[in-house]
Every structure is written in structure tokens, then in C-alpha cells.
C-alpha positions as CSV (number, residue, x, y, z in Angstrom):
1,M,155.6,-45.3,-141.0
2,N,155.8,-42.9,-138.3
3,R,153.5,-43.4,-135.0
4,F,151.2,-40.8,-136.2
5,H,150.4,-42.5,-139.8
6,L,150.3,-46.0,-138.1
7,T,147.3,-44.7,-135.9
8,L,145.8,-43.1,-139.0
9,A,146.2,-46.6,-140.7
10,L,144.7,-48.5,-137.8
11,L,141.8,-46.1,-137.1
12,P,139.1,-47.4,-139.5
13,S,139.7,-51.0,-138.1
14,L,139.5,-49.6,-134.4
15,M,136.5,-47.8,-135.3
16,G,134.7,-51.2,-136.8
17,A,136.0,-52.8,-133.4
18,A,134.3,-50.5,-131.4
19,L,131.1,-50.8,-133.3
20,R,131.1,-54.5,-133.2
21,D,132.2,-54.4,-129.3
22,A,129.4,-51.9,-128.3
23,P,126.4,-53.8,-126.9
24,A,123.6,-54.4,-129.5
25,A,120.2,-53.0,-128.7
26,E,117.2,-55.4,-129.3
27,I,115.0,-52.6,-130.8
28,G,115.3,-48.9,-131.8
29,V,112.7,-46.3,-131.6
30,A,113.3,-43.6,-133.9
31,A,111.5,-40.2,-133.2
32,P,111.6,-36.6,-132.9
33,L,113.1,-36.5,-129.1
34,S,114.0,-32.8,-129.4
35,G,112.7,-29.6,-131.1
36,P,108.8,-28.8,-131.8
37,Q,107.6,-32.4,-132.0
38,A,109.7,-33.8,-129.0
39,T,106.4,-34.1,-127.1
40,L,105.3,-36.7,-129.6
41,G,108.4,-38.6,-129.7
42,R,108.6,-38.9,-125.9
43,Q,105.0,-40.1,-125.7
44,L,106.0,-43.0,-128.3
45,L,109.2,-43.8,-126.5
46,D,107.5,-43.8,-123.1
47,G,104.8,-46.1,-124.4
48,V,107.2,-48.6,-126.2
49,R,109.3,-48.7,-122.8
50,A,106.1,-49.6,-120.8
51,H,105.2,-52.6,-122.8
52,A,108.5,-53.9,-123.9
53,T,109.7,-54.7,-120.7
54,G,113.0,-56.5,-120.4
55,V,113.9,-55.3,-123.9
56,D,117.1,-53.4,-124.7
57,I,115.9,-50.1,-126.2
58,L,118.0,-47.8,-128.2
59,P,116.2,-44.2,-128.5
60,V,117.2,-42.2,-131.6
61,D,116.4,-38.5,-132.2
62,T,115.0,-38.3,-135.7
63,P,113.9,-35.1,-136.9
64,C,111.0,-34.9,-139.7
65,T,113.6,-34.8,-142.2
66,A,115.0,-37.2,-145.1
67,E,118.4,-36.6,-143.4
68,G,117.2,-37.5,-140.1
69,G,115.9,-41.0,-141.5
70,Q,119.1,-41.5,-143.2
71,D,121.1,-40.7,-139.9
72,A,118.7,-42.9,-137.9
73,A,119.0,-46.0,-140.2
74,R,122.9,-45.6,-139.7
75,Q,122.7,-45.6,-136.0
76,L,120.1,-48.4,-136.1
77,Q,122.4,-50.7,-138.2
78,A,125.3,-49.5,-136.4
79,A,123.7,-50.7,-132.9
80,G,122.6,-54.2,-134.3
81,V,118.5,-53.6,-133.8
82,A,116.4,-56.5,-134.8
83,L,113.4,-54.1,-135.2
84,A,113.1,-50.3,-135.7
85,I,110.1,-48.7,-134.5
86,G,108.7,-45.1,-135.1
87,F,109.7,-42.8,-137.9
88,L,106.7,-40.4,-137.2
89,C,106.9,-38.4,-140.3
90,T,106.9,-39.6,-144.1
91,Q,110.0,-37.7,-144.9
92,S,112.2,-39.4,-142.3
93,A,110.4,-43.1,-143.1
94,E,110.9,-43.0,-146.6
95,A,114.6,-42.5,-146.4
96,A,115.1,-45.1,-143.8
97,L,113.1,-48.1,-145.2
98,A,115.2,-49.0,-148.1
99,P,118.5,-49.1,-146.0
100,L,117.1,-50.7,-143.0
101,S,115.4,-53.4,-145.2
102,Q,118.6,-53.8,-146.9
103,A,120.2,-54.7,-143.5
104,G,117.6,-57.1,-142.8
105,I,116.0,-54.9,-140.1
106,P,112.0,-54.9,-140.1
107,T,110.5,-51.5,-139.5
108,L,107.0,-51.0,-137.7
109,L,106.1,-47.5,-138.5
110,V,103.8,-45.8,-136.1
111,G,103.1,-42.2,-137.6
112,P,103.4,-41.8,-141.6
113,R,100.1,-42.2,-143.4
114,S,101.6,-42.0,-147.1
115,A,100.3,-44.8,-149.3
116,R,103.4,-45.2,-150.9
117,L,105.2,-46.5,-147.9
118,T,103.5,-49.9,-148.1
119,A,102.4,-49.8,-151.8
120,E,105.8,-51.0,-152.9
121,R,106.4,-53.1,-150.2
122,D,106.8,-56.5,-152.3
123,R,108.3,-54.9,-155.4
124,R,111.1,-53.3,-153.7
125,G,111.6,-56.0,-150.9
126,L,110.7,-53.6,-148.1
127,L,110.6,-55.2,-144.5
128,V,107.7,-52.7,-143.5
129,W,104.6,-52.8,-141.1
130,R,102.3,-49.8,-140.4
131,L,100.8,-49.4,-137.0
132,A,99.8,-46.0,-138.1
133,P,95.9,-45.8,-139.7
134,R,95.5,-46.5,-143.4
135,P,95.9,-43.7,-145.9
136,G,92.8,-41.8,-146.1
137,A,91.4,-43.1,-142.8
138,E,91.2,-39.8,-141.4
139,A,89.4,-38.2,-144.2
140,A,86.7,-41.1,-144.2
141,A,86.3,-40.5,-140.4
142,M,85.7,-36.9,-140.8
143,A,83.4,-37.5,-143.8
144,Q,81.3,-40.0,-141.9
145,L,80.8,-37.7,-139.0
146,I,79.9,-34.7,-141.2
147,A,77.2,-36.9,-142.9
148,E,75.9,-37.9,-139.5
149,D,75.9,-34.4,-138.0
150,W,76.1,-31.9,-140.8
151,A,74.1,-33.1,-143.7
152,D,71.0,-30.8,-143.0
153,A,73.1,-27.5,-143.4
154,P,75.6,-26.0,-145.5
155,F,79.3,-26.3,-144.4
156,G,82.9,-25.3,-145.5
157,I,86.4,-26.4,-145.6
158,L,89.3,-24.2,-144.6
159,D,92.9,-25.1,-145.1
160,D,96.3,-23.2,-144.3
161,G,97.8,-23.5,-147.8
162,S,100.2,-26.3,-146.4
163,I,100.8,-29.4,-148.5
164,T,99.6,-31.2,-145.7
165,A,96.4,-29.2,-145.2
166,R,95.8,-29.3,-149.1
167,N,96.1,-32.7,-149.5
168,A,94.0,-33.4,-146.5
169,A,91.2,-31.1,-147.9
170,D,91.3,-33.0,-151.3
171,E,91.1,-36.3,-149.7
172,L,88.1,-35.2,-147.6
173,R,86.4,-33.7,-150.6
174,G,87.1,-37.2,-152.4
175,Q,85.5,-38.9,-149.3
176,L,82.4,-36.5,-149.2
177,A,81.5,-36.9,-152.9
178,R,81.5,-40.6,-152.3
179,L,78.6,-39.6,-150.0
180,G,76.8,-37.3,-152.3
181,L,78.2,-34.2,-150.2
182,E,79.9,-31.3,-151.3
183,P,81.2,-28.3,-149.4
184,A,79.3,-24.7,-149.9
185,L,82.5,-23.1,-149.2
186,S,86.5,-23.7,-149.8
187,E,88.7,-21.4,-148.6
188,T,92.6,-21.2,-148.1
189,Y,93.9,-18.6,-145.8
190,R,97.6,-17.3,-144.8
191,P,98.5,-18.8,-141.6
192,A,100.2,-17.3,-138.8
193,E,98.5,-14.1,-138.9
194,D,97.6,-12.2,-135.8
195,R,94.3,-11.3,-137.2
196,Q,91.9,-13.3,-139.7
197,V,89.1,-10.4,-139.8
198,T,89.0,-10.6,-143.6
199,L,88.6,-14.3,-143.6
200,A,85.8,-14.1,-140.9
201,R,83.8,-11.5,-142.9
202,R,84.1,-14.1,-146.1
203,I,82.8,-16.9,-144.0
204,A,79.9,-14.5,-142.6
205,Q,79.1,-13.8,-146.2
206,S,78.8,-17.3,-147.3
207,G,76.0,-18.0,-144.9
208,V,78.2,-21.2,-143.6
209,S,78.4,-21.7,-139.8
210,R,79.9,-25.2,-140.0
211,L,83.7,-25.3,-140.7
212,V,86.2,-28.1,-141.3
213,A,89.4,-26.3,-140.1
214,L,92.7,-27.9,-141.4
215,G,95.0,-25.7,-139.6
216,T,96.9,-25.0,-136.6
217,P,95.1,-24.9,-133.2
218,A,96.6,-21.2,-133.0
219,D,95.4,-20.2,-136.2
220,T,91.9,-21.8,-135.5
221,A,91.4,-20.0,-132.4
222,I,92.3,-16.7,-134.1
223,I,89.5,-17.4,-136.6
224,L,87.0,-18.2,-133.9
225,R,87.8,-15.1,-132.1
226,D,87.4,-12.7,-135.3
227,A,84.6,-14.5,-136.2
228,A,82.8,-14.2,-132.6
229,A,83.6,-10.6,-132.7
230,Q,81.4,-10.2,-135.7
231,G,78.4,-12.3,-134.1
232,L,79.2,-15.5,-135.9
233,E,79.3,-18.5,-133.8
234,L,81.1,-21.4,-135.8
235,A,80.9,-24.9,-135.3
236,I,84.2,-26.4,-135.7
237,L,85.8,-29.8,-136.8
238,G,89.3,-30.8,-137.4
239,G,91.5,-33.8,-137.6
240,E,95.0,-34.6,-136.0
241,N,95.9,-30.8,-137.0
242,L,94.1,-29.5,-133.9
243,L,95.9,-31.7,-131.5
244,D,99.1,-29.8,-131.8
245,E,100.4,-27.3,-129.3
246,P,97.7,-24.5,-128.7
247,G,98.6,-20.7,-129.2
248,D,98.4,-17.7,-127.1
249,I,94.8,-17.7,-127.7
250,P,93.0,-20.8,-126.4
251,L,90.3,-22.7,-128.3
252,P,86.8,-22.2,-127.0
253,D,85.3,-25.3,-125.3
254,G,83.2,-27.3,-128.0
255,V,85.7,-27.5,-130.8
256,R,85.8,-31.0,-132.1
257,A,88.2,-33.4,-133.6
258,V,88.5,-36.6,-135.3
259,A,91.7,-38.4,-134.2
260,P,93.2,-42.1,-133.7
261,Q,92.5,-43.6,-130.2
262,G,95.9,-43.1,-129.1
263,F,95.7,-39.4,-129.3
264,A,92.7,-39.4,-126.8
265,T,92.9,-38.6,-123.3
266,M,92.2,-42.2,-121.9
267,P,90.2,-42.3,-119.9
268,A,89.0,-38.8,-119.7
269,D,89.0,-39.0,-115.9
270,D,91.0,-36.2,-114.3
271,A,92.0,-38.6,-111.7
272,A,93.3,-41.3,-114.1
273,E,96.6,-41.6,-116.0
274,R,96.6,-39.5,-119.2
275,R,97.9,-41.3,-122.0
276,E,97.9,-39.2,-124.9
277,G,99.5,-38.3,-128.4
278,Y,101.6,-41.3,-129.3
279,A,101.3,-43.1,-125.9
280,L,98.8,-46.3,-126.9
281,Q,100.5,-46.4,-130.3
282,G,103.8,-46.9,-128.5
283,E,102.5,-49.3,-125.9
284,A,101.1,-51.5,-128.8
285,A,104.3,-51.4,-130.8
286,G,106.2,-52.4,-127.5
287,A,103.7,-55.3,-126.9
288,L,104.4,-56.3,-130.7
289,A,108.0,-56.1,-130.4
290,R,108.3,-58.2,-127.5
291,A,106.0,-60.8,-128.8
292,A,107.9,-60.9,-132.1
293,L,111.4,-61.0,-130.4
294,A,110.3,-63.9,-128.4
295,Q,109.7,-65.7,-131.6
296,G,113.2,-65.1,-133.1
297,D,112.5,-64.1,-136.5
298,V,111.0,-60.8,-136.0
299,A,109.6,-60.1,-139.6
300,A,107.9,-63.5,-139.8
301,A,106.5,-63.1,-136.4
302,L,105.1,-59.6,-137.5
303,S,103.5,-61.4,-140.6
304,T,101.6,-63.9,-138.3
305,L,101.2,-62.3,-134.8
306,D,97.4,-61.8,-133.6
307,L,97.9,-60.1,-130.5
308,A,95.9,-58.2,-128.0
309,T,97.4,-54.8,-127.5
310,P,96.4,-51.6,-125.7
311,L,94.8,-50.6,-129.3
312,G,92.7,-53.8,-129.6
313,Q,93.6,-56.9,-131.4
314,I,96.2,-56.4,-134.1
315,R,96.9,-58.7,-137.0
316,F,98.8,-57.3,-140.1
317,D,97.6,-57.8,-143.4
318,A,99.6,-59.0,-146.7
319,D,100.2,-55.4,-147.3
320,G,101.7,-55.0,-143.6
321,E,98.6,-52.9,-142.6
322,S,96.9,-53.1,-139.3
323,G,94.0,-51.2,-139.8
324,K,94.5,-49.7,-136.3
325,P,93.9,-47.6,-134.5
326,D,90.2,-46.9,-134.7
327,Y,89.1,-43.3,-134.9
328,R,87.3,-41.3,-132.1
329,V,85.5,-38.0,-131.8
330,L,87.1,-35.6,-129.4
331,T,85.7,-32.3,-127.8
332,W,87.8,-29.4,-126.4
333,R,86.9,-28.9,-122.8
334,Q,88.5,-27.1,-120.3
335,G,92.0,-27.0,-122.3
336,R,92.1,-30.5,-123.6
337,F,90.7,-32.9,-126.0
338,V,88.4,-35.7,-124.2
339,P,86.4,-38.3,-126.0
340,E,82.7,-37.1,-126.6
341,D,80.0,-38.0,-123.9
342,N,78.4,-40.7,-125.9
343,G,80.7,-43.7,-124.6
344,D,84.2,-43.6,-126.0
345,G,83.6,-41.1,-128.9
346,A,84.2,-44.3,-131.3
347,L,83.2,-43.6,-134.9
């Protein structure tokens, strides 16, 4: 065997030895750290680092795709992490959970809301805990606010036709039906248009001036602009969809959004540190990770911990759900969302 073939023969064992000799991280943070959602991923990573002090952390850039989840799982297994944190999107979480669980690596989900991520936890032997809100929690919070503030007048629901928006609209209608409420208008519009004059006219003809907007901030701002041009003043309520990057046309002051506590600017004082997006969820995840690692058996610790965190007291139930974070009502003021004036905006 010549030197070239001998090198090829030894390559797999050399690669395995390199992986074994690489310094093992204690926890891995899988999140989008590049691309359009990088801001959210950085918020999460910074939050974890702030409260998992003294812990070796491996950041893994994970796009919101199944392939991204699979690749992240491989990297985290190779690094020998004791706990995986993150997976902000359902697609990447679904792809990563099974291989991570098979490798004995518990996963603490921070973003995905899908019920199936925890519904088959026991049957499939998934080592999964969810720090994100329970499925349907956003719709329930929005329905509660509508019942409190809009029950005396007709309201409508707008969605941009995306799967996420249509699912959110269906969940909201179901929650409203339980409260004996029904929208007077339901419209699906074409997103990413420069003008929404036709939609604004349909809204004006309906007589509805209160709308749940389940689209991007950019589309919502255009709808409001074109409605205003026809003399129509709209009250707008959204969810996490309105907490994305704004477009060229700014949202007007007064637009409201229902969102988990971690998305709020906490506190709203301009002189205080701004902890937005996934910052608080990241801080809570970091605190949980540090406490679980200290007990040795991370999975057992996550099942029994009762810990005070920046999101409040957290204890996971038998399904791996935390019931956190609580929802807040935010209002757009001077270029950012802040908690409403009545205290902390809690629902």
C-alpha cells in the first residue's frame, strides 16, 4: 500500500480522534445567527451567555429548515454537549429532536409553538422541554384582549395568506368562539404589495374599524397608510408577527401587539438596558441550564427544578411544558413596542 492509500485508510480514524480530542461544550445554543432572523438568534445567545456564566457554550447557526436542524444535531452530538437550547422554528426543532434524544441530549425549546413537539414526548422517548409558550397561548391572549376592549363593536381579522398567518387566524377564531365572539370581517390579502388600496376599500365598505392584523409590520403599515388616505382610521391588534423588522413605511403610534414577556422592552425607560426579542427567554434558559448542569443528570434536573428566573418561577410539568412566558400587551410608540401604560401590560 502506497503512502497515499495509507493516508486515505487512516483518515476516518484520524477524524474520529479529532472529534474525541476536541474540547467538549457543556451546552449548545442552536439559533439563526445569520440571515434575516439573525437578530433573534443573537438575542437568545446573548441571554443564555448572561445567565450561564462559567459554562462552556457552543453556538450553532441554525436556519429555520429541517436541514438546518439535522445539521445542528450532528454538530451538537460531535461536541458532546450535555444540553441543547434554542431551535426557534418548528422545522428545525422537529428535525433535531429525535437524533438529539437518541444521543441522550436533552433539548430546551425556546421558540417553537407546535403542539406535536411535546405531544408525542413519552411515546417517542423525546428528551424535550419547552420554555416557549404553550400552543394556542397567543390566540387565547388575543381573544381575551378582544373580549375586554372590542366586544362592543364589530371587528375583523386580516391575514397575509401564509401558513403561519392562516393557522393563527384559525386558532384565534376558535378562541373567540369559546367567548361567544365572531369577526364581522375575515380577509386574506396578497402580501408584499406596494399598495393595498383595494383592501382598504373593502374594509371601509364593511364598516369595521378594529382589525386583527396577521401579517408583517411592512404590510400592516401599508394597509394603514392606504386606509388613512381614504379617511379611515383603524385600530390594529397583532401578535408576534408585528414584532419583526419594520419596512420603509413606519407603523403609526398606537398599533398594539400581544406578545410573550421576553419580546417586550423591559423596562420601557429609555435610559435602561433594552432586553428585547428572545433576550429574557435566553436568560431564563441560561439560568435553567446552569442549575441543571450543577445537578449532574440534566434530564432529571429539568423535570424537577423549581427555579426563579428572569421570566418568573419556572417548573416544568409532566409534558415538559413551562407555561411561560406570560403574555403582555405592547403599544408602538416612537419607533418601538413598549408595555402599555397600565403597569407592565400583563394580561
